[in-house]
MIPA-354376 format. One record per residue (C-alpha): x, y negated, z; residue in three letters. Coordinates in nm, 2 decimals. Each point is the difference from the previous one (the first is absolute). Layout:
N
     xx     yy     zz  aa
      X      Y      Z ALA
...
END
This chain:
116
     xx     yy     zz  aa
 -10.09  16.66 -15.95 MET
  -0.05  -0.21   0.31 THR
  -0.30   0.04   0.22 SER
  -0.18  -0.30   0.13 ARG
  -0.23   0.01   0.31 ALA
  -0.36  -0.11  -0.05 PRO
  -0.04  -0.38   0.04 VAL
  -0.22   0.06   0.30 GLU
   0.25   0.22   0.19 ALA
   0.15  -0.16   0.32 PRO
   0.37  -0.05   0.01 LEU
   0.21   0.28   0.13 VAL
   0.38   0.02   0.03 ALA
   0.27   0.25   0.07 SER
   0.37  -0.04   0.04 ILE
   0.29   0.20  -0.15 GLU
   0.36  -0.07   0.10 ASN
   0.31   0.11  -0.20 GLU
   0.35  -0.12  -0.05 ASP
  -0.04  -0.36   0.12 GLY
  -0.34  -0.05  -0.15 LEU
  -0.34  -0.01   0.18 SER
  -0.28   0.06  -0.25 ARG
  -0.35  -0.12   0.09 ILE
  -0.25   0.20  -0.21 LEU
  -0.33  -0.18  -0.02 LEU
  -0.34   0.12  -0.12 GLY
  -0.34  -0.16  -0.03 GLY
  -0.10  -0.37   0.01 ARG
   0.25  -0.27   0.11 LEU
  -0.22  -0.27   0.14 ASP
  -0.06  -0.16   0.34 ARG
  -0.11   0.33   0.15 ASP
   0.35   0.14  -0.08 GLY
   0.18  -0.26   0.22 GLU
   0.06   0.23   0.30 ARG
   0.09   0.30  -0.23 VAL
   0.26  -0.19  -0.19 LEU
   0.15  -0.16   0.32 ALA
   0.02   0.33   0.17 ASP
   0.16   0.16  -0.30 ALA
   0.27  -0.26  -0.01 TYR
   0.06   0.03   0.37 ALA
   0.04   0.38  -0.04 ALA
   0.24  -0.06  -0.29 ALA
   0.19  -0.25   0.20 ALA
   0.06   0.25   0.28 VAL
   0.21   0.21  -0.24 ALA
   0.23  -0.30  -0.04 GLU
   0.04   0.05  -0.37 ALA
   0.15  -0.30  -0.18 PRO
  -0.26   0.04  -0.28 SER
  -0.38   0.04  -0.01 VAL
  -0.19   0.12  -0.31 GLU
  -0.38  -0.05  -0.02 ILE
  -0.15   0.26  -0.23 ASP
  -0.33  -0.14  -0.15 PHE
  -0.06   0.31  -0.22 THR
  -0.32   0.09   0.18 ASP
  -0.13  -0.35   0.07 VAL
  -0.33  -0.05  -0.19 GLY
  -0.04  -0.37   0.08 TYR
   0.19  -0.30   0.13 ILE
  -0.17  -0.34   0.07 ASN
   0.14  -0.33   0.10 SER
   0.00   0.09   0.37 THR
   0.19   0.32  -0.09 GLY
   0.26  -0.21  -0.18 ILE
   0.03  -0.22   0.31 ALA
   0.06   0.32   0.21 LEU
   0.28   0.09  -0.24 VAL
   0.14  -0.35   0.05 VAL
  -0.01   0.06   0.38 ARG
   0.18   0.33  -0.04 LEU
   0.27  -0.17  -0.22 LEU
   0.04  -0.27   0.27 ALA
   0.04   0.27   0.27 ASP
   0.26   0.19  -0.21 ALA
   0.19  -0.32  -0.07 ARG
   0.01  -0.08   0.37 ARG
   0.13   0.35   0.06 ASP
   0.26  -0.01  -0.28 GLY
  -0.17   0.26  -0.21 ARG
  -0.04   0.00  -0.38 SER
  -0.34   0.09  -0.14 VAL
  -0.09   0.16  -0.33 ARG
  -0.34   0.10  -0.15 ALA
  -0.08   0.31  -0.20 ARG
  -0.31   0.12  -0.17 GLY
  -0.16  -0.33  -0.09 LEU
  -0.24   0.00  -0.30 THR
   0.08  -0.24  -0.28 GLU
  -0.28  -0.23   0.14 HIS
   0.15  -0.02   0.34 TYR
   0.36  -0.03  -0.14 ARG
  -0.13  -0.32  -0.17 GLU
  -0.17  -0.12   0.32 ILE
   0.33   0.05   0.19 PHE
   0.18  -0.19  -0.28 ARG
  -0.26  -0.29   0.01 ILE
   0.01  -0.02   0.38 THR
   0.38   0.02  -0.01 ARG
   0.00   0.30   0.23 LEU
   0.22   0.16  -0.26 SER
   0.26  -0.26   0.08 ASP
   0.01   0.12   0.36 LEU
   0.01   0.37  -0.06 MET
   0.12   0.25  -0.26 THR
  -0.27   0.15  -0.22 ILE
   0.10   0.35  -0.08 VAL
  -0.12   0.18  -0.31 ASP
  -0.12   0.36   0.03 GLU
   0.28   0.24  -0.02 GLY
   0.26  -0.27   0.09 GLU
   0.20   0.05   0.31 ASP
   0.14  -0.35   0.07 ALA
END
């Protein structure tokens, strides 16, 4: 069972690096207050020079439209840097939002247990 952070929790991020993949593990609320956290997390992942970045949304309790825009900015930075991006841990609701906004066209959405 996945755990979700409370909706009011501020965004936090940590980075794991393994075999050509930098994983950004997010927790909390992805909104305008998370801009610096997400930007710093991508910058830390980029230092590892891995060709792929995975954003783990398992512990994200809420994403608003500004949070979606921050993901778009991360995608633009990754494209500029020649990195592929994938997302893991999205709820069905946010998977649908990513589909509607066409974010899923720009990144791979990974199912739980799948190692793409």
